[in-house]
C-alpha positions in Angstrom: 22.5 -12.5 16.7 22.2 -15.2 13.8 19.2 -15.2 11.6 18.2 -18.9 12.9 17.9 -17.0 16.4 14.8 -15.4 16.1 13.2 -16.2 12.4 10.1 -17.4 13.4 8.4 -20.8 11.7 4.7 -20.4 10.0 2.2 -21.3 11.8 -0.1 -24.4 11.2 -3.4 -22.9 11.1 -4.4 -21.0 9.0 1.1 -5.4 -15.9 2.6 -5.5 -18.6 3.6 -1.9 -17.7 3.3 1.0 -20.6 6.0 2.9 -20.2 6.3 6.3 -22.3 7.8 9.8 -22.2 7.7 11.4 -19.6 6.1 14.9 -20.0 7.7 17.6 -18.2 6.2 20.7 -16.2 7.9 24.1 -16.2 9.5 24.3 -12.6 7.1 25.2 -10.2 4.3 25.1 -12.5 1.4 23.2 -11.9 -2.8 23.7 -12.3 -4.3 25.8 -8.7 -6.2 23.6 -6.7 -10.0 24.3 -6.8 -13.0 23.4 -5.1 -12.9 19.4 -3.8 -15.3 18.1 -6.0 -13.4 19.5 -9.4 -10.8 17.4 -11.0 -7.7 18.7 -10.9 -4.8 17.2 -12.9 -1.4 16.8 -12.0 1.2 16.3 -14.7 4.3 13.9 -13.8 7.4 16.4 -13.0 10.3 13.8 -13.4 10.9 10.0 -12.4 12.9 6.8 -14.3 14.1 7.3 -17.8 12.1 4.8 -20.2 15.2 3.0 -20.6 15.0 1.8 -16.7 11.1 1.5 -15.9 11.3 -0.9 -19.7 13.4 -4.0 -17.4 10.4 -3.5 -14.9 7.6 -6.1 -15.0 5.2 -5.1 -12.9 6.5 -2.3 -10.3 4.3 -1.9 -7.2 6.7 0.1 -4.9 8.5 3.1 -5.1 10.5 5.1 -3.0 13.7 7.1 -2.7 16.3 7.1 0.3 17.8 9.8 2.3 20.8 9.4 -0.1 18.5 9.9 -3.2 18.9 6.4 -4.2 15.7 4.8 -5.3 14.2 1.2 -4.5 12.0 -0.5 -6.9 9.6 -3.5 -5.9 9.0 -5.7 -9.5 5.8 -8.2 -8.7 6.2 -10.4 -11.4 9.8 -10.4 -11.7 9.8 -11.0 -7.5 13.0 -8.1 -7.3 13.7 -5.3 -5.5 16.0 -3.0 -8.0 17.5 0.2 -6.4 18.5 2.8 -9.2 21.6 6.0 -8.4 20.3 9.1 -7.7 21.4 10.2 -11.1 18.7 7.7 -12.6 21.6 6.2 -15.0 21.3 2.5 -14.2 19.2 -0.5 -11.9 21.0 -3.0 -10.1 19.1 -6.0 -8.3 19.3 -5.7 -4.3 16.5 -8.5 -3.4 16.1 -11.5 -6.1 13.1 -14.2 -6.3 13.5 -17.8 -3.6 11.6 -18.5 -0.9 14.9 -18.6 1.9 15.2 -16.1 4.0 17.1 -13.2 2.3 15.0 -13.8 -1.0 11.1 -12.6 -2.3 8.2 -14.8 -3.5 5.5 -13.1 -4.5 6.2 -9.8 -3.1 3.1 -7.6 -2.4 4.4 -4.6 -0.6 8.1 -2.6 -0.6 7.6 -0.2 2.6 10.7 2.0 3.7 11.7 3.2 7.4 13.3 6.4 8.3 16.4 5.1 8.6 16.7 3.7 4.6 15.7 0.3 6.3 13.3 -1.2 3.8 10.5 -4.2 4.3 9.0 -6.4 2.1 5.8 -8.6 2.7 6.2 -11.6 0.7 3.9 -15.0 0.4 5.9 -18.4 0.0 4.9 -21.7 0.1 1.9 -20.2 0.7 3.1 -18.7 4.0 2.8 -14.8 4.9 5.9 -13.0 5.8 8.1 -10.0 6.3 11.5 -9.6 6.0 13.5 -6.4 6.4 16.7 -5.3 4.7 19.8 -2.6 4.5 20.2 -0.8 1.6 22.4 -3.5 0.3 20.2 -6.0 0.6 21.6 -7.6 3.6 19.1 -9.2 5.4 18.5 -7.8 9.0 15.3 -9.8 10.2 12.6 -11.4 9.7 9.2 -13.4 10.2 6.5 -15.3 9.5 2.7 -14.3 10.2 1.0 -17.6 9.0 -0.7 -20.0 6.6 -2.5 -17.7 3.5 -5.8 -18.6 2.5 -7.6 -18.3 -0.3 -7.8 -14.4 -0.4 -10.9 -12.7 -0.3 -10.4 -9.1 -1.3 -8.9 -9.0 -5.3 -7.7 -6.3 -7.6 -7.2 -7.8 -11.1 -5.2 -11.0 -10.7 -4.0 -10.3 -7.2 -4.8 -9.9 -3.8 -4.7 -6.5 -1.3 -5.9 -7.7 1.7 -3.5 -9.4 5.0 0.0 -9.1 4.2 -0.5 -6.4 1.6 -1.0 -4.3 3.9 2.2 -4.0 5.6 3.5 -0.7 6.9 7.0 -0.7 8.2 7.6 2.6 10.8 11.5 1.8 11.7 10.5 0.1 14.8 7.0 -1.9 14.1 5.0 -3.0 11.0 1.3 -2.7 10.5 -0.6 -5.1 9.3 -4.2 -5.6 8.4 -5.6 -8.9 10.1 -9.3 -8.2 11.1 -9.7 -12.0 11.4 -8.2 -11.6 14.5 -10.7 -9.1 15.8 -9.7 -5.6 15.3 -8.6 -3.6 12.4 -5.0 -4.2 12.4 -2.2 -5.4 14.3 1.3 -4.0 15.5 4.2 -6.3 15.6 7.7 -5.6 16.8 10.8 -7.0 14.8 10.4 -10.4 16.1 6.8 -10.8 14.9 5.5 -10.6 18.0 2.3 -8.8 18.6 2.5 -5.5 20.1 -1.0 -4.0 20.0 -4.4 -4.6 18.2 -6.2 -1.4 17.1 -9.8 -0.6 15.7 -12.9 -1.8 16.5 -14.4 -3.5 13.4 -17.2 -1.8 11.4 -20.8 -3.8 11.3 -21.0 -5.0 7.9 -24.6 -6.6 7.9 -22.3 -10.0 7.0 -21.5 -10.7 10.6 -23.1 -14.3 10.0 -20.4 -14.8 7.0 -17.1 -14.0 9.2 -15.1 -14.6 5.7 -17.4 -11.6 4.4 -17.4 -9.7 7.1 -13.7 -10.0 7.6 -13.2 -9.0 4.3 -15.2 -5.9 4.1 -13.2 -4.9 7.6 -10.0 -5.3 5.5 -7.6 -2.4 4.6 -4.4 -0.5 4.8 -3.1 1.3 8.4 -0.8 4.0 7.8 1.3 5.8 9.8 0.3 9.8 10.2 3.8 11.2 10.0 2.1 14.7 12.6 0.8 12.1 15.1 -1.6 8.7 15.0 -2.9 6.7 12.7 -5.1 6.1 9.7 -7.0 3.2 8.8 -9.1 3.1 4.8 -10.8 0.3 4.8 -10.2 -1.1 0.7 -14.0 -2.9 0.2 -17.5 -2.4 0.8 -18.9 1.5 1.6 -15.7 3.0 1.1 -14.2 5.3 4.5 -11.6 5.7 6.6 -11.0 6.3 10.4 -8.5 8.1 12.7 -6.7 7.0 15.6 -4.5 8.3 18.1 -1.2 7.4 18.9 -2.9 5.4 21.8 -5.5 3.8 19.3 -8.6 6.0 20.5 -10.7 7.0 17.9 -10.9 10.2 16.3 -13.3 10.5 13.6 -14.9 8.5 11.2 -15.5 9.3 7.4 -17.2 8.3 4.4 -15.7 8.4 1.5 -17.6 10.0 -1.5 -17.6 11.5 -5.1 -19.2 11.1 -8.0 -16.7 9.4 -9.5 -17.5 6.5 -7.0 -21.8 6.6 -7.1 -22.3 3.8 -9.7 -19.9 1.9 -8.2 -21.3 2.5 -4.7 -24.9 1.4 -5.8 -23.6 -1.6 -7.5 -22.2 -3.0 -4.4 -23.7 -6.5 -3.0 -25.4 -7.3 0.0 -25.4 -10.7 -0.2 -23.3 -13.7 -1.0 -23.8 -16.8 -2.4 -23.6 -20.0 0.0 -19.8 -21.8 -0.3 -18.4 -24.6 0.5 -16.2 -24.3 3.2 -12.8 -24.4 1.5 -13.7 -21.2 -0.6 -13.4 -17.8 0.2 -15.5 -14.9 -0.9 -15.3 -12.8 -3.5 -15.0 -9.2 -2.9 -13.9 -6.4 -5.2 -11.7 -3.3 -3.8 -12.9 0.4 -4.2 -9.4 2.0 -3.1 -6.5 1.0 -5.0 -4.1 2.9 -2.8 -3.5 5.1 0.3 -0.4 7.3 1.7 -0.2 10.1 4.3 1.8 13.2 3.1 3.9 14.9 6.1 1.5 17.4 6.7 -1.3 15.1 7.9 -3.2 14.8 4.6 -4.6 11.6 3.3 -4.6 10.8 0.1 -6.9 7.9 -1.1 -6.2 6.6 -4.8 -9.4 4.4 -5.9 -10.0 2.1 -8.4 -11.5 4.5 -10.6 -8.2 6.7 -11.8 -9.0 9.6 -9.4 -7.5 10.4 -5.7 -9.0 12.2 -3.2 -7.2 14.0 -0.5 -8.4 15.0 3.0 -7.5 17.2 5.6 -6.2 16.5 9.1 -9.5 16.8 10.4 -10.9 14.9 7.7 -12.4 16.4 5.0 -12.0 16.2 1.4 -10.2 19.2 0.2 -8.9 17.8 -3.4 -9.9 15.6 -6.2 -6.7 14.7 -8.4 -6.0 13.3 -11.6 -2.7 12.0 -12.5 -1.4 12.2 -15.8 2.2 10.9 -17.7 1.9 9.3 -20.5 -1.5 9.2 -20.1 -3.6 9.0 -17.0 -2.3 7.1 -14.0 -4.5 4.6 -12.1 -1.7 4.6 -8.6 -1.0 1.0 -7.8 1.5 2.6 -5.0 1.7 6.2 -3.5 5.2 7.3 -1.5 6.0 11.2 -0.4 9.2 11.8 -0.6 11.3 15.1 0.8 10.9 18.5 -0.5 6.9 18.0 -1.6 7.9 14.8 -4.5 5.1 12.3 -4.3 6.3 9.0 -6.2 4.1 7.2 -7.8 3.5 3.4 -9.7 2.9 2.0 -12.4 5.8 4.0 -14.8 7.4 4.9 -11.5 6.4 9.1 -12.1 7.1 11.9 -9.3 4.7 14.7 -8.7 5.3 17.8 -7.2 2.8 18.4 -4.5 1.9 21.2 -2.3 
């Protein structure tokens, strides 16, 4: 089937990387897990070598395929690289460009279970999802619509909307509270399969832009069944849904590392012109679910909270390599490996 037959046109509506030498642990040696409130340090056990990482300008996606080949999404270079399993060289898989098969303003890379990977980007102000084979051959893609000025921003980059895309291998999950639900599931051609999750009350319902920004977040597939949704901003919390979309439980994300930030959360926003969007600063940077169904939530503060499948906080982790890492992305690989950007490091986890 040709690209033109299923490509959907847009709707009319609307770090510098610091690379350092890896700190290697002796095989199998890691700090024992302590109480959930005690900060536990995980030290990098591997990762890509410095001569490869040094060519990346801002890696925000890092994953490993079933064959052992690594994929890296470099946001500032608008490029996807592949690194051989021996970590000796990197090759370009996807290059910069607005046309189909290239990426411009990429936001997230998501690797499916059959080694098909998806990239979400925003060429010419439109939200786009494309998915590729490992050799960079374009398989399919679609547009979601026009991007408005972002409402949730971490540093110079937006973290709402298409930035939340997760590829399940058969469908795509995207946070789109403007449609009336927390997230939507799209088929491979961009058709809406279903919408999941009721928006939470924010006290800002009279200001739709703020209300939607406070309901943006990360939809995540639980490999043991169902979904998580982690709210980016406002009072930090997450929800767990079963495979049908029914709410199982809701938990607040709390800890001494967040006390000051939660206490400083705004309760009012100044009036704006119609064309201006509110600036809402997130407290969550990244999140992922491990093979055992545990939720890992990395905060703006350089700590990560781990929650059991029942929603109880069981660990508080600080990642360390050449220094303390504030993760931009988390990817769980087989054999208990966790891949983290920036730095393209690996950590061994239980």
